[in-house]
C-alpha positions in Angstrom: 5.7 -17.7 -12.4 3.6 -17.3 -9.2 1.7 -20.1 -7.8 -0.4 -17.8 -5.6 -4.0 -16.8 -6.2 -3.5 -13.6 -8.2 -6.8 -12.1 -6.9 -5.3 -12.2 -3.4 -1.7 -11.4 -4.4 -2.7 -8.2 -6.2 -5.4 -7.1 -3.8 -4.7 -3.4 -3.2 -2.6 -2.7 -0.1 -3.1 1.0 -0.1 -6.0 3.3 -1.0 -4.0 4.7 -4.0 -4.0 1.2 -5.6 -7.8 0.8 -5.5 -9.6 1.2 -8.8 -12.3 3.9 -8.3 -13.8 6.6 -10.3 -12.4 10.1 -9.6 -15.6 11.1 -7.9 -15.6 8.1 -5.6 -11.9 8.6 -4.8 -12.5 12.2 -3.8 -15.4 11.3 -1.5 -13.5 8.5 0.3 -10.0 10.0 0.5 -10.8 12.3 3.4 -12.3 9.4 5.3 -9.2 7.3 4.7 -6.8 10.1 5.5 -8.5 10.7 8.9 -8.8 7.0 9.6 -12.6 7.0 9.8 -14.8 9.3 11.8 -18.1 8.2 10.1 -20.1 5.0 9.9 -21.0 3.9 6.4 -22.8 1.3 4.3 -20.7 0.2 1.3 -23.0 -1.4 -1.3 -22.5 -2.7 -4.8 -21.9 -5.8 -6.9 -19.6 -8.6 -5.6 -15.8 -8.0 -6.3 -16.0 -4.2 -6.8 -13.8 -3.3 -3.8 -16.1 -2.7 -0.9 -14.3 -4.9 1.6 -10.9 -3.9 0.4 -11.6 -0.2 0.8 -13.2 -0.7 4.2 -10.1 -2.6 5.5 -7.9 0.3 4.3 -9.7 3.1 6.2 -8.2 2.2 9.6 -5.6 -0.4 8.8 -4.2 -0.9 12.3 -7.5 -0.9 14.2 -10.0 -2.8 12.1 -12.1 -5.8 13.4 -13.6 -7.9 10.6 -16.8 -9.7 11.3 -18.0 -12.1 8.5 -21.8 -11.8 8.6 -22.2 -14.7 6.2 -21.3 -17.1 9.0 -21.8 -14.8 12.1 -25.2 -13.3 11.4 -27.1 -13.9 14.6 -28.0 -11.5 17.5 -25.2 -13.3 19.5 -22.7 -11.6 17.1 -24.1 -8.2 17.9 -24.1 -9.0 21.6 -20.4 -10.0 21.3 -19.6 -6.6 19.6 -21.5 -4.7 22.4 -19.6 -6.6 25.1 -16.1 -6.3 23.7 -15.8 -2.8 22.1 -17.0 -0.4 24.7 -13.6 1.5 25.0 -10.8 2.7 22.7 -8.0 0.4 21.7 -5.1 -0.1 24.1 -3.2 2.5 22.2 -6.0 5.0 22.6 -7.1 4.9 19.0 -10.6 4.6 17.5 -11.3 1.3 15.8 -13.3 0.3 12.8 -15.8 -2.5 13.1 -16.3 -4.0 9.7 -19.5 -6.1 9.3 -18.8 -7.7 6.0 -21.8 -9.0 3.9 -24.1 -7.4 6.5 -27.1 -8.1 4.2 -26.9 -11.6 5.7 -27.7 -10.4 9.2 -30.8 -12.0 10.8 -33.8 -9.8 11.6 -32.9 -9.9 15.3 -29.3 -8.9 14.6 -30.5 -6.1 12.4 -32.7 -4.8 15.1 -29.9 -5.0 17.6 -27.2 -3.3 15.5 -29.2 -0.1 15.4 -28.8 0.7 19.0 -25.3 -0.9 19.4 -23.8 1.1 16.6 -25.0 4.3 18.2 -24.0 3.3 21.8 -20.5 2.4 20.7 -20.0 5.3 18.4 -17.8 7.3 20.8 -14.9 4.9 20.3 -15.9 3.0 17.1 -16.8 3.6 13.5 -18.9 1.0 11.7 -18.7 0.0 8.1 -21.3 -2.4 6.7 -20.8 -4.0 3.3 -23.7 -5.4 1.3 -24.3 -6.8 -2.2 -28.0 -6.1 -1.8 -28.8 -3.2 0.6 -32.5 -3.8 0.3 -32.0 -6.9 2.5 -31.3 -4.4 5.3 -34.2 -2.7 7.0 -34.7 1.0 6.4 -34.0 1.6 10.1 -30.5 0.1 9.7 -29.8 1.9 6.4 -30.7 5.2 8.0 -27.9 4.9 10.5 -25.1 4.5 8.0 -24.1 6.8 5.2 -24.7 4.9 2.0 -21.8 4.7 -0.5 -22.5 2.9 -3.8 -19.5 1.2 -5.4 -20.2 1.5 -9.1 -17.4 0.5 -11.4 -19.6 0.3 -14.5 -18.1 3.4 -15.9 -15.9 4.0 -19.0 -13.1 5.6 -16.9 -12.9 2.7 -14.5 -13.1 0.1 -17.4 -9.9 1.6 -18.9 -8.2 1.5 -15.5 -9.2 -2.1 -15.1 -7.8 -3.1 -18.5 -4.5 -1.3 -17.7 -4.3 -3.1 -14.4 -4.9 -6.5 -15.9 -2.1 -5.9 -18.5 0.2 -4.7 -15.7 -0.5 -7.9 -13.6 0.3 -10.0 -16.7 3.5 -8.2 -17.2 4.6 -8.6 -13.6 3.9 -12.3 -13.8 6.2 -12.6 -16.9 3.6 -12.5 -19.7 4.5 -9.7 -22.1 2.5 -8.8 -25.2 -0.7 -10.5 -24.0 -3.2 -10.8 -26.8 -6.3 -8.5 -26.6 -8.5 -11.6 -26.8 -7.1 -12.8 -23.5 -7.8 -9.5 -21.8 -11.3 -9.4 -23.3 -12.1 -12.9 -21.9 -11.2 -11.7 -18.5 -13.0 -8.4 -18.8 -16.3 -10.2 -19.6 -16.6 -10.5 -15.8 -16.5 -6.7 -15.4 -17.0 -5.1 -12.9 -16.1 -8.0 -10.7 -12.4 -7.3 -10.2 -11.8 -10.5 -8.3 -13.3 -12.7 -11.0 -11.4 -10.8 -13.7 -8.1 -11.3 -12.0 -8.8 -15.0 -11.5 -9.9 -15.4 -15.1 -6.7 -13.7 -16.3 -4.6 -16.1 -14.3 -6.5 -19.1 -15.7 -6.1 -17.8 -19.2 -2.3 -17.3 -18.9 -1.3 -20.3 -16.7 -3.5 -23.1 -18.1 
């Protein structure tokens, strides 16, 4: 039996493993296959896969900035100073501003020009739980992509995935009530996986 956090252990390692609606998968697959090429704003409820998908777009050349703790204009100045050219291998990079809805007003004002000035060599992906905390001027510079898992097709995929995880961890024939207690946190995939682990390993 694993002692690792299942939410991290079973975090998707490829785009094919991510639970998305068919429509969302079609929209994002081209971006993933070409490793970027467009700057986007991923928004939706916590735990629905925004950061995971963003990390998978350009796996070898992604720089993650946690805007919960690095939310000042100094962070934007650091980005502007350090990413003016391609990577050493000549590739484009993806700058992932995770939880960008925590950026200060000054940082939001600065990211508008910086994202455009650095666009020759960089794609930007901002993630946000609440996009309304970002100014209209910021939102207009990034293609909005809503992560909505509150659909019947994705609910079935989530149930199947939870059962699969339980089986991999050595728990066969898991009772429906156990799965239901985990699914009550839907559509937060992270919380559901943690809840499943708690239910089966207590």
